[in-house]
C-alpha positions in Angstrom: 0.0 0.0 0.0 2.8 2.4 0.9 4.7 1.4 -2.3 1.6 2.3 -4.4 1.2 5.7 -2.7 5.0 6.4 -3.3 4.7 5.6 -7.0 1.6 7.9 -7.4 3.4 10.7 -5.7 6.4 10.3 -8.0 4.2 10.3 -11.1 2.5 13.6 -9.9 5.9 15.3 -9.3 7.2 14.3 -12.8 4.0 15.6 -14.5 4.3 18.9 -12.6 7.9 19.4 -13.7 7.0 18.7 -17.4 4.2 21.3 -17.3 6.5 23.9 -15.7 9.2 23.3 -18.3 6.8 23.7 -21.2 5.5 27.0 -19.8 9.0 28.3 -19.4 9.9 27.4 -23.0 6.7 29.1 -24.3 7.6 32.3 -22.4 11.2 32.2 -23.8 9.9 31.9 -27.4 7.4 34.7 -26.9 10.2 36.9 -25.5 12.5 36.1 -28.4 9.7 36.8 -30.9 9.0 40.1 -29.2 12.6 41.0 -29.4 12.7 40.1 -33.2 9.6 42.3 -33.9 11.3 45.2 -32.2 14.5 44.9 -34.3 15.4 48.4 -35.6 15.2 49.0 -39.5 18.4 48.4 -41.4 20.4 51.5 -42.6 21.1 51.3 -46.3 22.4 53.5 -49.1 20.2 54.3 -52.1 20.4 55.8 -55.6 17.8 58.1 -57.2 16.9 57.0 -60.8 16.9 59.8 -63.4 17.1 60.1 -67.2 20.4 60.8 -68.9 21.8 61.0 -72.4 23.2 57.6 -73.5 25.1 57.0 -76.7 24.2 53.4 -77.5 27.5 52.1 -79.0 28.9 48.6 -78.7 32.3 47.2 -79.5 32.7 43.7 -80.9 35.6 41.6 -82.1 35.9 40.8 -85.8 38.3 39.6 -88.4 39.3 40.6 -92.0 38.8 38.1 -94.8 39.6 38.3 -98.5 36.8 39.4 -100.8 37.4 36.2 -102.8 39.5 33.2 -101.8 39.9 29.7 -103.2 42.1 26.7 -103.3 43.5 25.8 -106.7 43.0 22.2 -107.8 43.4 20.6 -111.3 40.3 19.4 -113.1 42.0 16.1 -114.2 44.7 13.8 -113.0 48.1 14.0 -114.7 51.8 14.7 -114.6 52.9 18.3 -114.2 54.9 19.5 -117.3 54.9 23.3 -116.6 54.5 25.7 -113.7 54.0 29.3 -114.8 53.7 31.3 -111.5 55.9 32.4 -108.6 54.9 31.9 -105.0 53.3 35.0 -103.5 53.0 36.8 -106.9 50.0 38.6 -108.3 48.3 37.0 -111.4 45.6 38.2 -113.7 42.3 36.4 -114.4 42.7 33.7 -117.0 46.5 33.4 -116.7 47.8 29.9 -117.2 49.3 28.7 -113.9 50.0 24.9 -114.4 50.1 22.6 -117.4 49.6 18.9 -117.3 50.8 16.3 -119.8 48.6 16.2 -122.9 50.7 14.3 -125.5 48.1 11.6 -126.0 45.3 14.1 -126.5 47.3 16.1 -128.9 48.0 13.0 -131.0 44.2 12.2 -131.1 43.5 15.8 -132.1 46.0 15.6 -135.0 44.4 12.3 -136.2 40.9 13.8 -136.1 42.1 16.9 -138.0 43.4 14.7 -140.8 40.2 12.7 -140.9 38.2 16.0 -141.0 40.2 17.3 -143.9 39.6 14.1 -145.9 35.9 14.0 -145.0 35.4 17.7 -146.0 37.1 17.1 -149.4 34.9 14.1 -150.0 31.8 16.0 -149.0 32.8 18.7 -151.4 33.0 16.3 -154.3 29.6 14.8 -153.4 28.1 18.3 -153.2 29.3 18.9 -156.8 27.9 15.6 -158.0 24.6 16.3 -156.3 24.1 19.4 -158.4 24.3 17.3 -161.6 22.3 14.5 -160.0 25.5 12.3 -160.0 24.7 11.1 -156.4 21.5 10.9 -154.3 20.6 13.3 -151.6 20.9 10.5 -149.1 24.5 9.7 -150.0 25.4 13.4 -149.7 23.7 13.7 -146.2 25.6 10.6 -145.1 29.0 12.2 -145.8 27.8 15.5 -144.3 26.9 13.6 -141.1 30.4 12.0 -141.0 32.0 15.5 -141.2 29.9 16.8 -138.3 30.7 13.7 -136.2 34.5 14.3 -136.7 34.1 18.0 -135.8 32.3 17.0 -132.6 35.0 14.6 -131.7 37.6 17.4 -132.2 35.6 19.7 -129.9 35.6 17.0 -127.2 39.4 16.5 -127.5 40.0 20.3 -127.4 38.0 20.5 -124.2 40.0 17.7 -122.6 43.2 19.5 -123.6 41.9 22.8 -122.1 41.3 20.9 -118.8 45.0 20.0 -118.6 45.6 23.8 -118.1 44.9 25.4 -114.7 44.0 29.1 -115.2 43.4 31.8 -112.5 39.7 32.1 -111.9 40.1 35.8 -110.9 42.9 38.3 -110.4 44.6 38.1 -107.0 47.7 37.1 -105.0 48.9 33.5 -104.9 50.1 31.7 -101.8 52.7 29.0 -101.4 53.3 26.4 -104.1 52.7 22.7 -103.1 53.8 20.9 -106.2 56.8 20.5 -108.4 57.6 19.8 -112.1 57.1 16.0 -112.8 54.7 15.5 -109.9 51.6 13.4 -110.6 48.6 15.2 -109.2 44.8 14.6 -109.0 41.8 16.8 -108.5 42.3 16.4 -104.7 45.7 18.0 -104.8 45.9 21.6 -103.6 48.3 23.4 -105.9 48.1 26.8 -104.1 45.6 29.3 -102.8 44.4 32.5 -104.6 43.1 35.5 -102.7 41.7 38.7 -104.0 43.5 41.1 -101.6 42.8 44.4 -103.2 39.3 44.2 -101.7 38.6 42.9 -98.1 35.5 41.9 -96.1 34.9 42.3 -92.4 33.2 39.6 -90.5 31.9 39.9 -86.9 29.0 38.9 -84.7 26.5 40.9 -82.5 24.3 39.7 -79.6 20.8 38.6 -80.6 19.1 41.7 -79.2 21.1 44.0 -81.6 20.4 41.9 -84.6 17.6 44.0 -85.9 19.8 47.1 -86.0 22.2 45.4 -88.5 20.6 46.5 -91.8 22.2 46.0 -95.2 23.8 49.3 -96.2 24.6 50.5 -92.7 28.2 51.6 -92.0 30.3 50.4 -89.1 33.7 51.6 -87.9 36.6 49.4 -87.0 40.3 49.7 -86.0 43.4 47.5 -85.7 45.9 47.3 -82.9 48.9 48.3 -85.1 47.3 51.5 -86.2 45.3 54.4 -84.7 43.5 55.0 -88.0 39.8 54.5 -88.2 38.4 52.4 -91.0 34.8 52.0 -92.3 32.9 49.1 -93.8 29.4 48.8 -95.3 27.2 45.9 -94.3 26.4 43.7 -97.3 24.9 40.6 -95.8 23.7 38.9 -92.5 23.3 35.3 -91.6 19.7 34.0 -91.9 19.5 32.6 -88.4 20.8 33.2 -84.8 23.5 30.9 -83.6 22.1 28.5 -81.0 25.5 28.2 -79.3 26.4 31.9 -78.9 22.9 33.5 -79.4 24.5 35.9 -81.8 24.1 37.0 -85.4 27.0 36.8 -88.0 27.5 39.9 -90.1 29.6 40.5 -93.2 30.6 44.0 -94.4 32.7 45.3 -97.4 35.7 47.3 -96.3 35.8 50.8 -97.8 39.2 51.9 -99.3 41.5 49.2 -97.8 45.2 50.0 -97.6 48.4 48.1 -97.2 48.1 48.0 -93.4 45.0 45.9 -93.6 45.8 42.2 -94.0 43.4 39.3 -94.4 43.1 37.3 -91.2 43.8 40.4 -88.9 41.9 40.8 -85.7 39.9 44.0 -85.5 37.6 45.9 -83.1 34.3 46.8 -84.6 32.5 49.9 -83.2 28.8 49.9 -83.9 26.6 53.0 -83.3 23.1 52.1 -82.3 21.9 55.7 -81.9 21.3 57.9 -78.9 18.8 57.8 -76.0 18.2 61.2 -74.4 16.3 59.8 -71.4 18.0 56.5 -70.6 17.5 55.2 -67.0 20.9 54.3 -65.6 21.6 52.8 -62.2 24.7 51.3 -60.5 25.4 47.8 -61.5 25.5 46.5 -57.9 21.9 47.5 -57.5 20.8 44.7 -59.9 20.1 41.3 -58.3 20.4 38.4 -60.8 17.8 35.6 -60.5 17.4 32.3 -62.3 15.0 33.7 -64.9 15.0 37.4 -64.5 16.7 40.4 -62.7 15.4 42.4 -59.7 16.2 45.6 -57.8 15.0 46.7 -54.4 13.0 50.0 -54.5 12.5 52.2 -51.5 8.8 53.0 -51.0 7.6 54.9 -47.9 10.1 53.3 -45.6 9.7 49.8 -46.9 11.7 47.7 -49.4 9.9 46.5 -52.5 11.4 43.9 -54.9 10.8 44.9 -58.5 11.6 42.9 -61.7 13.5 44.9 -64.3 14.9 44.5 -67.8 18.5 45.6 -68.5 20.1 47.1 -71.6 23.5 48.5 -72.3 26.1 48.2 -69.6 29.4 49.9 -68.9 32.0 49.4 -66.2 29.9 50.9 -63.4 26.3 51.5 -64.7 23.6 49.6 -66.4 20.6 50.7 -68.4 17.1 49.8 -67.2 14.7 49.5 -70.1 11.6 48.4 -68.1 10.5 48.1 -64.5 11.6 51.5 -63.2 10.8 55.1 -63.8 12.6 58.4 -63.2 12.4 59.4 -59.6 12.4 55.9 -58.1 14.9 55.2 -55.3 16.8 51.9 -55.5 19.0 50.4 -52.8 22.7 49.9 -53.5 23.8 48.4 -50.2 22.3 45.8 -47.8 20.8 43.8 -50.7 21.6 40.4 -49.3 19.9 41.0 -45.9 17.0 43.2 -47.1 13.7 41.3 -47.7 10.6 42.3 -49.6 8.5 44.5 -47.3 11.1 45.0 -44.6 11.6 48.4 -43.0 14.7 50.3 -44.1 16.3 53.7 -43.3 18.2 55.6 -45.9 21.6 56.5 -44.5 22.8 58.1 -47.7 21.1 59.0 -51.0 23.3 59.2 -54.1 22.3 61.3 -57.1 23.5 61.1 -60.7 
């Protein structure tokens, strides 16, 4: 009986201690919550948004390429019997550069010419006999057909002989020679390269958002590292699609008045003028918070922080253009961005103006 009373007393004491502990924890939590709600507003710096004149220019890398460029290959296989150019020399369109062996073709041509002469003489006699009804019209037409067939064979041989000569397709400068006299070459053999260097093209890319500004006929400026001179080029064509890898558009322009300092393959810096915006909204770059799918800024509104989604435009070393999401006169925070939440209280310790 005494043992039962002792166990009951022990159970009542344990239950009382648990209740007291829970009440103490609840008071501590309420106290901490009360302290959190009384936390003073954070002090931050801000920037007042206002319109300013912005010259919308971008600078992109590019390269110079020849106006025309091709590898020189023979049309037929054969042994090289003549090379009529010097490495690195200028040649005119139509100039013979390489000659292949054509002795067998020349022999066939001589044979056909003899046959043609005999056939023409025979046809002449038959034509005279036809006038006095010495032969039939059918016999005359047969010899006439023979003459035409021989003439056609001669034309085929002459075409084959012409294909043993490699001529310059356009006027330009030759590169290094890859063959020698006596070498046996095929249409896969690269004899040399020919470039039209008195006219150059400029090739560069621009980001997707500037693609619509690249219109045929527009002029762009560019420069090279070895010279302070400014050059111009006129856009002649654009690619018909945006590159999926770089999200950019490829542009090709014709260089205006190239000089000796411009060499094909040179790296250049292209300057593109996109116009001028007299009321561009520019804010410090650190005010923009990048997100997974968009960009945001924190705007000060009546003592509270408000997260606003924005669209950015042209950027320089310190400022970035805001094309949507803000208006002139808005105040954006430039410090305390990591600790400031949407709707939290803030105090402006310093206001920066443009």
